[in-house]
N, C-alpha and C positions, 0 to 999 in steps of 0.2 A: 305630479304624482304618477305612479305607474300601476298598470293592471296586467295580470298574467292569466293566460287562458290555456288550459290543457284540453286536448281533443282526443278521445279514445275512438279509434276508427274501426268500424265494422263494415261488412259488405253493404248492408241495407240502412245502417243508422250511424249517427255520430252522437256521442255523449260529450257534453261540454261543461267544464267547470271554470268559472271566472273568479280569480282571487284579487282582492283589493284591500290591503292591510288586514283588518280583522273581518272584512266582509267577504261573503262567498255566495255565488249564485250557480245554479245548475239547470241545465235543460237537455233535452234529447230531441234530435231532429232527423228527418230522413237524409240519407246520403245521396241527395239529388240536387239539381240546380235550384229547384224551388226551396229545398231545405237550406241551401247556401244563402239564399236571400233572407230567409228567416233568421239565420245565424247573424247576418250583418245587422239586422234590425235589433236583435237581442243585444249585440255588442254596443250599438249606437245608443240604445236606450239606457244602458247602465254605465257606459264609459266612452268618452269621445276621443281622448288623447292618450298617447303613450301606452298602447296595447301591444303586448308581445304574445304571439300565439305559438304554441308548440304542439307537435304531434309526432308519432313514431313513423319511421319509414316502413310502410306496409305495402309497398308496391302500388298497383293501380288504384286501389280503394281510397287512398289518401291524396292522390294527385289532384283530383278535381277541386277539393276544398282548399288545398294549399295554393293552387294557382288562382282560384277565385279571390282569396284573401290578399294574396300578393298584389293582384291587379287593382285592388281597392285600397292600397296604401298601408296595409298592416305589415308589421314585422313578423315574419314567419320563420320558424326553425323546424326542420325535419330531421329527427334524431334517430340514430341507431338504437333499436329496441334493447340491445344489450346494455346500453348506458342507463336507460330507464330502469331496467330490471335490477342492475347493480345498485342504483340509487334507492330503489324500494327496499332491497335487502339491508342497506345501511340504515334505513329508517325503521327497521323491524316491522315492516308491513305484514299484516296477518290476513286481511280480507282481500278477496279477489272478485270485484264486481266492475261493471263498466263505469259506474259513477266513481268508485274509489280509484280506478285506474286513471280516469280523467283528472281527478284531484291530485294524484301523484305526479302526473305529467305537468300540471300547472305549478306545483310546488318545485319540481325540478327546474322548470323555466325561471321561477322566481329566485332560486338560490344558485343555479349553475350558469345562468346567462349564456345559453348555447348560441353558436354563431348563426347569423341570418342565412336564410336559404333563398336562392333565386331559381326560377324555373329554367329548364334546359331550353336552348334555342329551338325554334320550330324544326329545323333540319335534323337536329340530334333527336328530338322527340319522335319524329317520323321514322328515323332509322331504328330507334329502339323498338317501336311498335312492329316494324317489318321483321326485325330479327326475332322478337319474341314469338311472333306468329309462325315464323319459319321453324323455331324450336318445337312449337306445338305440333306442326305438321310432321316433322321428322320423328317425334315421339309416337304419333299416331301410326305412321308407316311401320315403325319397328314393332309396335303392338300387333298390327295385322300380319306382318311377316312371322312373328312368333306363333300366332294362331294357325297360320298356314303350315308351319313346321311341326305342329303339335299332334299330327296324326289324324286330322279331320278326314272323314270318309264320305260325308254327304256331298253328292255332286252339286246340289243347289248351294250349299254353304261355300264350297270351294269356288264356284263360279262367282258368287258375290264377293268373296275375299279378293279374288283376282281383279274383279272390276273396281273394287274400292282401292286396291293398290295402284292400279293404272291411273285412277282419278287423282290419288294423292301424288303420284309421280309427276303428273301434269301440273298440279297446283304448286309443287315445290320448284319445278323448273321455271314456271312463270314468276314466282315470287323471287327467286334468285336473280332473274333478269331485271325485275323491278328494283332490287337492291343495287345492282350494278348501275342502272339508270339513275338512281337517286344520287350515287356518288358522282356521276357525270354531270348532274345538274348543280352540284355544290363543290366547286373546285378546291375550297379549303379543306373539306373533309377528305376529298380524294387525295390531296397532297399528304395529309396526315396518314392516311391508309398506306400510301406508297412508302412513306418513311418507316412505318412499322413493319411492313412486309420485307423491307431490306434486311431485317434481323433474321438470320437462319433459325427456323423453328416456328416463326409466326407467319401464318398464311392469311389469305384474304378474310376468311370468316372470323378468325381470332382477332385480327386487327379491327374488323367492323364491330365486334362485340365490345372490345376495349373502348372504342370511340363512343359507342352508344351508351354504355353503362357508366363510364367515368366522366362523360360529358366533355371535359377539357383537362387532359393530363397536365397541360402547361400551367394550370391554376394551382397545382400543388407546390408547396414551398421546396420540397426535396423529394428525392426518390424514396427515402426512408418513410416519409409521410404517405406516399402513394402505396407502398407495400403494406403499411399499417392499415390503410383504408380498405385494401383488398382482404387483409387478414392472413398474410403469409409471413408475418414476423414471428420469431420464436417467443414462446412464453416460458420463462424459467421458474423453477420452484425449488428454492433452497431456504434453509432455516438453520441457523447455528452451525454446528460442526457435524451433525449427524444426518440431516435431511438433504438428500441430493437426488431429486427425481430427474428423470430425463426431460430435456426441453421439448416442448410440443408446439405445433402451429397454433397461433392464437385463435384463428377462426372467428374473429370478431368483425369481419368485413362482409363483403358480398359473396355468398356461396356460389352464385351463378358465375361470377368471375373466376373463382378458384377452380370450378369445374371446367371452365373454358381454357384455363391455362395448363391443365394437367397433361393432356396429350402433347401440346406444343413443347412442354418442358422435357418430356420423354424424347421427342425428336431432337430438341436442342442439345441434349446430352451427347448425342451422336454426331451432330453436324455443325453446331455452333462452337467455334474455337474457345471462346471465353467460358461458356457453360461447360464444355467438355473438360477444360483444365480444372475448373472448380470441382466437378464431379470426381475427377481422378484424385484430387487432394483429399476430398472427404472420404472416398472409398479407402484410400491408403491409411487414413486415420481411424478406420473402423466404423464409420457411420453406416447405418442400414440404408437399403435402397429407397425407402419411403422418405427418409430425411434428406437424401440426396435430391430426390425429385422436388421436394418443397424448396430446397435451396436453389434449384434450377428455376422454379417459378419466380422466386424472389429476384434472381439475377435477370430474368427476362423483363421484369417490371423496371428494374434499374436501367436496362438498355433501352426500353421503350421510353422512359422518362428522358433519357439522354438525347435520343434522336429527335423527339418532339420539341424538347426545350431548345436544342441547338438549331433545328431545322436542317440538319445534315444527316444523310443516310448512314447506316451502319458501316463501319470501317474495321475489318478484321485485323488490320495492321496498326490500329490506333496506338496501342501501347508500345509499338516498336518504331514509331516515327522519330526521326532525329530532332533533338531540341532546337528551337529557333535560335539563331545567332543574333546578338544585339546589333 
């Protein structure tokens, strides 16, 4: 027999619902290591075998409990929140509470059988933490620059802003060096970064973000699956003979990855021969600039998948190579 567990994750707490045929149990625990141990006791007391745990991908808040349960032998699924939301709408869900959300996630797990999740390798997890902290520092520096340019006249405030900017610059420089050192310490990651940066438009930082957030591009079955995961595939809206809305980007994947690919796509339209040719065709057929950039993002992901899957750097003459003779 099987039991299904839904976890609604918040910063400070976890709401848990366990489903077992017609039986249902609920509890709420702190989102801490001590709370994780209580959760394990809760599960062991009510069901010992065949437990499938499901939670939404909510960033750092859910990582701890997902890794804890995986380490203790439970089947864990970490699901895109858009899938849970769509499932709730299909069930005509009306209430919105932590407990009802946990129950919905458990029912989604019971009926949809989401794929098992595995934690990222330690090297990838560390890289992701370093890059997310770098993004925070860059955002803080931009905020301070904006304040400095806003017309502040107090000498005291101006001095403190300058001092804080100097400190942030030092922190960013140090962290960037630590990221480079991290790649030097992990040759496989460094080789993958070098493959990605061979693609015109993808620099060191974009390559690093792709490796950190996607974990292992080579695990995707196809480039189309990778593009769908990031959320740059088109969403069509047609019905009958009269409804013909414009196709739009699905945006059902990672917003941070889409943001990371935007400027590289703009650069690739100018300097990457494959992307430039695609952009020229779309421009000639009347596509707007934004749809061209989205298509460029999609193309960059296809190229990234290709170089990582083959282990060969980008070759601008690939399509023009002579066919091999038998």
